[in-house]
C-alpha positions in Angstrom: -85.1 60.3 164.1 -82.9 60.3 161.1 -80.8 57.5 162.9 -84.0 55.3 163.0 -84.4 56.0 159.2 -80.7 55.3 158.6 -81.5 51.7 160.3 -84.3 51.2 158.5 -82.7 52.0 154.8 -79.4 49.5 156.2 -81.8 46.7 156.6 -83.2 47.0 153.5 -79.8 46.9 152.2 -78.9 43.7 154.2 -82.2 42.0 152.3 -81.4 43.6 149.0 -78.2 41.5 148.9 -79.8 38.5 150.4 -82.6 38.8 147.5 -79.8 38.4 145.0 -78.3 35.4 146.5 -81.7 34.0 146.4 -82.3 35.3 142.9 -78.7 33.7 141.6 -79.3 30.3 143.2 -82.9 29.8 142.3 -82.6 31.1 138.6 -82.7 27.3 137.4 -86.2 26.9 139.2 -87.4 30.2 138.3 -86.6 29.7 134.4 -88.6 26.5 134.4 -91.3 27.9 136.4 -91.6 31.0 133.9 -91.5 28.7 130.8 -94.2 26.3 132.5 -96.7 28.7 133.4 -96.3 30.3 129.9 -96.9 26.5 128.3 -99.9 26.3 130.6 -101.2 30.0 129.4 -100.9 29.4 125.6 -102.3 25.6 126.3 -99.1 24.2 124.9 -97.0 21.2 125.8 -94.2 21.9 127.4 -90.7 20.5 126.7 -87.9 20.9 128.8 -85.0 22.2 126.6 -81.9 22.0 128.7 -79.7 24.4 126.4 -82.4 27.1 126.6 -82.8 26.9 130.3 -79.0 27.0 130.9 -78.9 30.3 128.5 -81.9 31.7 130.5 -79.9 31.2 133.7 -76.9 32.7 132.6 -78.9 35.9 131.4 -80.7 36.0 134.6 -77.7 35.8 136.8 -76.0 38.5 134.7 -79.2 40.6 135.0 -79.3 40.2 138.7 -75.7 41.0 139.1 -76.1 44.3 137.3 -79.4 45.3 139.2 -77.6 44.4 142.4 -74.8 47.2 141.2 -77.3 49.6 140.2 -79.4 49.2 143.5 -76.5 49.4 145.4 -75.5 52.6 144.1 -78.8 54.2 144.7 -79.0 52.6 148.3 -75.8 54.2 149.2 -77.3 57.6 147.8 -80.4 56.9 149.9 -78.3 56.2 153.0 -76.5 59.5 152.7 -80.0 61.0 152.1 -81.5 59.6 155.0 -79.2 61.7 157.3 -80.7 64.8 156.4 -83.5 65.6 158.7 -87.2 65.4 157.3 -86.1 64.5 153.7 -84.8 61.2 155.5 -88.1 60.4 156.7 -89.0 59.4 152.9 -86.0 57.4 152.4 -87.4 54.0 153.7 -90.3 54.5 151.3 -88.2 55.1 148.5 -85.9 52.0 149.2 -88.7 49.9 149.3 -90.5 50.7 146.0 -86.7 50.7 144.4 -86.5 47.1 146.0 -89.7 46.3 144.8 -88.7 47.4 141.1 -85.2 45.7 141.1 -86.7 42.4 142.3 -89.8 42.0 140.0 -87.4 43.6 137.0 -85.4 40.4 137.5 -88.6 38.1 137.5 -89.9 39.7 134.3 -86.9 39.2 132.6 -87.5 35.5 132.3 -90.4 36.2 130.1 -88.9 38.8 128.1 -85.8 36.7 127.1 -88.4 34.0 125.8 -89.7 36.4 124.0 -86.7 37.7 122.2 -86.1 40.7 124.2 -82.4 41.5 124.2 -81.1 42.6 127.3 -81.0 46.3 126.6 -84.8 45.8 125.5 -85.7 44.1 128.5 -84.0 47.0 130.7 -86.0 49.8 128.3 -89.3 48.0 128.3 -89.2 47.4 132.3 -87.8 51.6 132.6 -91.0 52.3 130.7 -93.4 50.2 132.7 -92.2 50.9 136.2 -95.7 50.6 137.9 -95.9 47.0 136.4 -92.4 46.2 137.8 -93.3 48.2 141.5 -96.4 46.7 141.3 -95.4 42.9 140.8 -92.4 43.6 143.4 -95.0 44.8 146.3 -97.5 41.9 145.8 -94.1 39.9 146.3 -93.1 41.4 149.5 -96.7 41.3 150.6 -97.1 37.6 149.9 -93.4 37.0 151.5 -94.8 38.0 155.0 -97.2 35.2 154.8 -96.0 32.9 152.4 -92.1 31.4 152.4 -92.4 30.2 148.5 -93.3 33.9 147.4 -90.4 33.9 144.9 -92.3 31.3 143.1 -95.5 33.1 142.8 -93.5 36.3 142.0 -92.2 34.4 138.5 -95.6 33.1 138.1 -97.0 36.6 138.6 -94.5 38.3 136.2 -95.2 35.7 133.6 -98.8 36.2 133.8 -98.1 40.3 133.5 -95.7 40.0 130.4 -98.0 37.5 128.7 -100.8 40.2 129.2 -99.1 43.0 128.0 -97.5 41.2 125.2 -101.2 40.4 124.1 -102.7 43.8 124.5 
Protein backbone atom coordinates (compact mmCIF):
# COMPACT_ATOMS: atom_id res chain seq x y z
CA UNK A 1 0.00 0.00 0.00
CA UNK A 2 2.80 2.45 0.80
CA UNK A 3 4.34 1.72 -2.61
CA UNK A 4 1.14 2.90 -4.25
CA UNK A 5 1.14 6.11 -2.17
CA UNK A 6 4.77 6.68 -3.13
CA UNK A 7 3.88 6.30 -6.82
CA UNK A 8 0.99 8.77 -6.50
CA UNK A 9 3.25 11.36 -4.88
CA UNK A 10 5.93 10.78 -7.55
CA UNK A 11 3.35 11.30 -10.31
CA UNK A 12 2.30 14.57 -8.67
CA UNK A 13 6.00 15.49 -8.46
CA UNK A 14 6.37 14.96 -12.22
CA UNK A 15 3.24 16.98 -13.05
CA UNK A 16 4.41 19.68 -10.69
CA UNK A 17 7.56 20.28 -12.73
CA UNK A 18 5.60 20.17 -15.97
CA UNK A 19 3.21 22.78 -14.55
CA UNK A 20 6.07 25.18 -13.87
CA UNK A 21 7.34 24.84 -17.44
CA UNK A 22 3.85 25.82 -18.62
CA UNK A 23 3.75 28.75 -16.17
CA UNK A 24 7.10 30.04 -17.40
CA UNK A 25 6.41 29.61 -21.12
CA UNK A 26 2.87 30.99 -20.81
CA UNK A 27 3.73 33.97 -18.61
CA UNK A 28 3.26 36.60 -21.37
CA UNK A 29 -0.19 35.21 -22.22
CA UNK A 30 -1.18 34.89 -18.55
CA UNK A 31 -0.03 38.45 -17.79
CA UNK A 32 -2.03 39.77 -20.74
CA UNK A 33 -5.15 37.80 -19.74
CA UNK A 34 -4.94 39.10 -16.20
CA UNK A 35 -4.59 42.71 -17.39
CA UNK A 36 -7.43 42.35 -19.87
CA UNK A 37 -9.72 40.74 -17.28
CA UNK A 38 -9.11 43.54 -14.80
CA UNK A 39 -9.77 46.16 -17.50
CA UNK A 40 -13.09 44.50 -18.32
CA UNK A 41 -14.11 44.29 -14.64
CA UNK A 42 -13.27 47.93 -14.03
CA UNK A 43 -14.83 48.94 -17.37
CA UNK A 44 -11.63 50.57 -18.56
CA UNK A 45 -10.05 50.50 -21.96
CA UNK A 46 -7.14 48.08 -22.07
CA UNK A 47 -3.98 49.42 -23.66
CA UNK A 48 -1.17 46.93 -24.02
CA UNK A 49 1.90 48.27 -22.21
CA UNK A 50 4.89 46.23 -23.42
CA UNK A 51 7.37 47.35 -20.73
CA UNK A 52 4.84 46.55 -18.00
CA UNK A 53 4.05 43.19 -19.59
CA UNK A 54 7.76 42.36 -19.74
CA UNK A 55 8.19 43.33 -16.08
CA UNK A 56 5.21 41.15 -15.09
CA UNK A 57 6.62 38.22 -17.06
CA UNK A 58 10.03 38.46 -15.39
CA UNK A 59 8.39 38.67 -11.97
CA UNK A 60 6.15 35.68 -12.71
CA UNK A 61 9.09 33.60 -13.92
CA UNK A 62 11.05 34.40 -10.75
CA UNK A 63 8.04 33.53 -8.60
CA UNK A 64 7.44 30.30 -10.52
CA UNK A 65 11.05 29.26 -9.96
CA UNK A 66 10.79 30.16 -6.25
CA UNK A 67 7.54 28.21 -5.89
CA UNK A 68 9.01 25.25 -7.77
CA UNK A 69 11.92 25.18 -5.34
CA UNK A 70 9.76 25.31 -2.22
CA UNK A 71 7.25 22.84 -3.58
CA UNK A 72 10.09 20.45 -4.42
CA UNK A 73 11.40 20.65 -0.87
CA UNK A 74 7.95 19.88 0.53
CA UNK A 75 7.33 17.11 -2.01
CA UNK A 76 10.60 15.41 -1.09
CA UNK A 77 9.48 15.48 2.54
CA UNK A 78 6.11 14.05 1.48
CA UNK A 79 7.83 11.30 -0.50
CA UNK A 80 9.69 10.29 2.64
CA UNK A 81 6.48 10.54 4.66
CA UNK A 82 4.65 8.38 2.13
CA UNK A 83 6.92 5.49 3.08
CA UNK A 84 5.52 5.46 6.62
CA UNK A 85 2.64 2.97 6.93
CA UNK A 86 -0.82 4.48 7.56
CA UNK A 87 0.51 8.07 7.64
CA UNK A 88 1.57 7.64 4.03
CA UNK A 89 -2.05 7.21 2.99
CA UNK A 90 -2.79 10.93 3.34
CA UNK A 91 0.32 12.14 1.52
CA UNK A 92 -1.30 12.20 -1.96
CA UNK A 93 -4.05 14.46 -0.59
CA UNK A 94 -1.52 16.76 1.05
CA UNK A 95 0.53 16.79 -2.15
CA UNK A 96 -2.52 17.69 -4.24
CA UNK A 97 -3.52 20.54 -1.92
CA UNK A 98 0.04 21.82 -1.96
CA UNK A 99 0.09 21.59 -5.75
CA UNK A 100 -3.14 23.62 -5.91
CA UNK A 101 -1.77 26.23 -3.50
CA UNK A 102 1.45 26.86 -5.40
CA UNK A 103 -0.16 26.87 -8.84
CA UNK A 104 -2.84 29.32 -7.77
CA UNK A 105 -0.23 31.42 -5.97
CA UNK A 106 1.51 31.96 -9.31
CA UNK A 107 -1.78 32.91 -10.95
CA UNK A 108 -2.80 35.29 -8.16
CA UNK A 109 0.53 37.10 -8.32
CA UNK A 110 -0.25 38.67 -11.71
CA UNK A 111 -2.99 40.71 -10.05
CA UNK A 112 -0.85 41.41 -6.99
CA UNK A 113 1.94 42.80 -9.17
CA UNK A 114 -0.47 45.08 -10.98
CA UNK A 115 -1.86 46.31 -7.67
CA UNK A 116 1.57 47.34 -6.44
CA UNK A 117 2.33 44.40 -4.16
CA UNK A 118 6.00 43.64 -3.71
CA UNK A 119 6.93 39.97 -4.06
CA UNK A 120 7.19 39.67 -0.26
CA UNK A 121 3.75 41.27 0.17
CA UNK A 122 2.38 38.82 -2.37
CA UNK A 123 3.89 35.91 -0.42
CA UNK A 124 2.45 37.25 2.85
CA UNK A 125 -1.01 37.83 1.38
CA UNK A 126 -1.20 34.38 -0.17
CA UNK A 127 0.08 32.82 3.06
CA UNK A 128 -2.74 34.52 4.97
CA UNK A 129 -5.34 33.51 2.37
CA UNK A 130 -4.39 29.88 1.81
CA UNK A 131 -8.03 28.92 1.29
CA UNK A 132 -8.31 31.35 -1.62
CA UNK A 133 -5.20 29.92 -3.24
CA UNK A 134 -6.15 26.28 -2.66
CA UNK A 135 -9.73 26.88 -3.82
CA UNK A 136 -8.61 28.50 -7.08
CA UNK A 137 -6.08 25.72 -7.57
CA UNK A 138 -8.69 23.00 -6.98
CA UNK A 139 -10.97 24.69 -9.49
CA UNK A 140 -8.13 24.65 -12.01
CA UNK A 141 -7.46 20.96 -11.48
CA UNK A 142 -11.14 20.13 -11.78
CA UNK A 143 -11.34 22.08 -15.03
CA UNK A 144 -8.12 20.61 -16.34
CA UNK A 145 -9.76 17.21 -16.54
CA UNK A 146 -12.35 18.57 -18.95
CA UNK A 147 -10.89 21.68 -20.57
CA UNK A 148 -7.46 21.90 -22.15
CA UNK A 149 -7.30 25.69 -21.78
CA UNK A 150 -7.66 25.50 -18.01
CA UNK A 151 -4.63 27.75 -17.29
CA UNK A 152 -6.36 30.60 -19.15
CA UNK A 153 -9.45 30.12 -17.00
CA UNK A 154 -7.31 29.88 -13.88
CA UNK A 155 -5.71 33.27 -14.52
CA UNK A 156 -9.12 34.86 -15.08
CA UNK A 157 -10.47 33.27 -11.88
CA UNK A 158 -7.42 34.45 -9.94
CA UNK A 159 -7.85 38.01 -11.24
CA UNK A 160 -11.54 37.99 -10.31
CA UNK A 161 -10.71 36.66 -6.83
CA UNK A 162 -8.09 39.33 -6.15
CA UNK A 163 -10.42 42.04 -7.45
CA UNK A 164 -13.16 40.82 -5.11
CA UNK A 165 -10.85 40.63 -2.07
CA UNK A 166 -9.35 44.03 -2.91
CA UNK A 167 -12.77 45.67 -3.01
CA UNK A 168 -14.18 44.11 0.15
